[in-house]
PADRENLO-459338 format. One record per residue (C-alpha): residue number from 1; residue in one letter; x, y, z. Coordinates in steps of 0.25 Angstrom, whole numbers, plus 2048, in hexadecimal, padded with zeros to 3 digits. Layout:
BEGIN
    nr   rest    xx    yy    zz
   NUM      A     X     Y     Z
...
//
This chain:
BEGIN
    nr   rest    xx    yy    zz
     1      X   801   7EF   854
     2      X   7F7   7FB   857
     3      X   803   804   855
     4      X   806   7FD   848
     5      X   7F7   7FF   843
     6      X   7F7   80E   847
     7      X   804   80F   83F
     8      X   7FF   808   833
     9      X   7F2   810   833
    10      X   7F8   81D   836
    11      X   803   81C   82C
    12      X   7FB   815   820
    13      X   7EE   81C   821
    14      X   7E7   829   823
    15      X   7E0   824   830
    16      X   7E4   82C   83C
    17      X   7EB   823   845
    18      X   7F5   827   850
    19      X   802   820   84E
    20      X   809   81F   85B
    21      X   816   817   857
    22      X   81E   819   84B
    23      X   829   80F   84B
    24      X   82E   803   843
    25      X   827   7F8   84C
    26      X   81A   7FF   84A
    27      X   81C   802   83B
    28      X   81E   7F3   839
    29      X   811   7F0   840
    30      X   80A   7FB   838
    31      X   80F   7F5   82B
    32      X   809   7E7   82F
    33      X   7FC   7EE   832
    34      X   7FC   7F6   825
    35      X   7F3   7EC   81E
    36      X   7E8   7F0   829
    37      X   7E9   7FE   824
    38      X   7E7   7F9   816
    39      X   7DB   7F1   81B
    40      X   7D5   7FE   821
    41      X   7D8   807   815
    42      X   7D5   7FD   80B
    43      X   7C7   7FA   811
    44      X   7C4   809   810
    45      X   7C9   80B   802
    46      X   7C2   7FE   7FE
    47      X   7B5   803   803
    48      X   7B6   810   7FD
    49      X   7BA   80B   7F0
    50      X   7AF   800   7F0
    51      X   7A4   80A   7F3
    52      X   7A8   814   7E8
    53      X   7AA   808   7DE
    54      X   79C   804   7E1
    55      X   796   812   7E0
    56      X   79F   818   7D5
    57      X   7A6   80D   7CE
    58      X   7B3   805   7CF
    59      X   7BD   810   7CA
    60      X   7B8   81A   7D5
    61      X   7B8   80F   7DF
    62      X   7C7   80C   7DC
    63      X   7CB   81A   7DC
    64      X   7C4   81C   7E9
    65      X   7CB   810   7F0
    66      X   7D9   815   7EB
    67      X   7D6   823   7F0
    68      X   7D1   81E   7FD
    69      X   7DD   816   800
    70      X   7E6   821   7FC
    71      X   7DF   82B   805
    72      X   7DF   821   811
    73      X   7EE   821   810
    74      X   7F1   82F   80C
    75      X   7F7   82A   7FF
    76      X   803   825   807
    77      X   805   819   7FE
    78      X   803   820   7F1
    79      X   80D   82B   7F5
    80      X   817   820   7F8
    81      X   814   819   7EB
    82      X   817   826   7E4
    83      X   824   829   7EC
    84      X   829   81B   7E9
    85      X   826   81C   7DA
    86      X   82E   829   7DA
    87      X   839   823   7E2
    88      X   83A   817   7D9
    89      X   838   81F   7CC
    90      X   843   829   7CF
    91      X   84E   81F   7CC
    92      X   857   826   7D7
    93      X   85F   81F   7E2
    94      X   858   81B   7EE
    95      X   85B   827   7F7
    96      X   856   831   7EC
    97      X   84A   828   7E9
    98      X   846   828   7F8
    99      X   847   837   7F8
   100      X   83E   838   7EC
   101      X   834   830   7F3
   102      X   834   839   7FF
   103      X   831   845   7F7
   104      X   822   84A   7F8
   105      X   820   84C   7E9
   106      X   81C   840   7DF
   107      X   824   83E   7D3
   108      X   820   838   7C5
   109      X   823   82A   7C9
   110      X   81A   82C   7D5
   111      X   80E   832   7CE
   112      X   80E   828   7C3
   113      X   80F   81C   7CD
   114      X   804   822   7D5
   115      X   7FB   824   7C9
   116      X   7FD   816   7C3
   117      X   7FB   80F   7D1
   118      X   7EF   816   7D4
   119      X   7E9   814   7C6
   120      X   7EC   805   7C8
   121      X   7E6   804   7D6
   122      X   7D9   80B   7D1
   123      X   7D8   803   7C4
   124      X   7DA   7F6   7CC
   125      X   7D0   7FA   7D6
   126      X   7C6   7FE   7CC
   127      X   7C6   7F1   7C6
   128      X   7C3   7EA   7D4
   129      X   7B8   7F4   7D7
   130      X   7B2   7F1   7C9
   131      X   7B1   7E2   7CD
   132      X   7AA   7E6   7DA
   133      X   7AB   7F1   7E6
   134      X   7AF   7E5   7EF
   135      X   7BA   7E0   7E6
   136      X   7BF   7EF   7E5
   137      X   7BF   7F0   7F4
   138      X   7C7   7E3   7F6
   139      X   7D1   7E8   7EC
   140      X   7D3   7F5   7F3
   141      X   7D4   7EE   800
   142      X   7DF   7E4   7FA
   143      X   7E7   7F0   7F5
   144      X   7E7   7F7   802
   145      X   7EB   7EA   80A
   146      X   7F6   7E7   7FF
   147      X   7FB   7F5   801
   148      X   7FD   7F5   810
   149      X   802   7E6   80F
   150      X   80D   7EC   806
   151      X   811   7F5   812
   152      X   813   7E9   81B
   153      X   81C   7E2   811
   154      X   824   7EF   80E
   155      X   828   7EF   81C
   156      X   82E   7E2   81E
   157      X   83B   7E0   826
   158      X   843   7DE   819
   159      X   83F   7EC   813
   160      X   847   7F7   818
   161      X   844   806   818
   162      X   84A   80F   80D
   163      X   84D   81A   816
   164      X   84C   81E   825
   165      X   83F   825   82A
   166      X   831   825   825
   167      X   826   81B   825
   168      X   82F   811   81D
   169      X   83A   811   827
   170      X   830   80F   832
   171      X   829   803   82C
   172      X   834   7FC   824
   173      X   839   7EF   828
   174      X   82E   7ED   833
   175      X   826   7E2   82E
   176      X   82A   7D3   82E
   177      X   826   7CB   822
   178      X   81E   7C0   82A
   179      X   815   7CB   82F
   180      X   814   7D1   821
   181      X   810   7C4   81B
   182      X   806   7C1   826
   183      X   7FF   7CF   824
   184      X   7FF   7CC   815
   185      X   7F9   7BE   817
   186      X   7EE   7C4   820
   187      X   7EB   7CE   815
   188      X   7EB   7C3   80A
   189      X   7E1   7BA   812
   190      X   7D8   7C6   815
   191      X   7D7   7CA   806
   192      X   7D5   7BB   802
   193      X   7C9   7BB   80B
   194      X   7C3   7C7   803
   195      X   7C7   7C2   7F5
   196      X   7D1   7B7   7F1
   197      X   7D9   7BF   7E7
   198      X   7DC   7CB   7F0
   199      X   7E8   7C4   7F7
   200      X   7EF   7C3   7E9
   201      X   7ED   7D2   7E7
   202      X   7F3   7D4   7F5
   203      X   7FF   7CC   7F1
   204      X   801   7D3   7E4
   205      X   801   7E0   7EA
   206      X   80B   7DC   7F5
   207      X   814   7D7   7EA
   208      X   813   7E4   7E2
   209      X   817   7EC   7EF
   210      X   822   7E2   7F2
   211      X   828   7E5   7E4
   212      X   828   7F4   7E7
   213      X   82D   7F2   7F5
   214      X   839   7EA   7EF
   215      X   83C   7F4   7E5
   216      X   83B   800   7EF
   217      X   844   7F9   7F9
   218      X   84F   7F6   7EE
   219      X   84D   805   7E9
   220      X   84C   80D   7F6
   221      X   853   803   7FF
   222      X   846   801   807
   223      X   838   806   809
   224      X   832   813   80D
   225      X   824   817   810
   226      X   822   81B   801
   227      X   827   80D   7FD
   228      X   81C   807   807
   229      X   812   810   801
   230      X   816   80C   7F3
   231      X   815   7FD   7F6
   232      X   807   7FF   7FC
   233      X   802   805   7EF
   234      X   809   7FB   7E7
   235      X   803   7EF   7EF
   236      X   7F5   7F5   7EE
   237      X   7F7   7F7   7DF
   238      X   7FC   7E9   7DC
   239      X   7F1   7E3   7E4
   240      X   7E6   7EB   7DC
   241      X   7ED   7E7   7CF
   242      X   7ED   7D9   7D3
   243      X   7DE   7D9   7D6
   244      X   7DB   7E0   7C9
   245      X   7E3   7D5   7C1
   246      X   7DD   7CA   7CA
//
């Protein structure tokens, strides 16, 4: 389990963690432990956002929280979101779309998607921070947990890898659904103890990520690391929008 934790933190964060094992068994444990990464990173971003919202206003707090989360992940999930948007938007066959996603540049679909998603996250968070720094901090934490829980569900045994090699092939089809359900239930319980509506936001975020994963599996034949990153950002955005509407 410690190998899985090191894999999770070493892959999903900027924290300097030595990863000794890089195999599918460890990858599956890492994806189950991914919400713990979300808990740590989300707590840091929530604290920074709440502090800036208290001193500088809700919009500054929202921008700070989003920026801190992006920085703590090296922009990994945002990069995946942009690549998947370019791949889906290209309208090309799966092999060509996957090749487009591997390119280092970002196309117009990726730029537009990044802009809209970041604006949606900031707008939703600003509304929560306007209610109170505490509510804003809870929203940041919920979004971070939803994003990493989406990684767990994206690696179910029924979800194949779209291509050999890379992070996607290492973690694809490594998680059994009872384990994923148990992790999500624990997250929902913990969030409920903090605020009753947070589990609903978590569920909405995971539903949005599930719809994207389903589309990508049909379109590309499976998942890649980029698809998992896109699912994480989709879950976070869906959770924040749900909180804004609630």
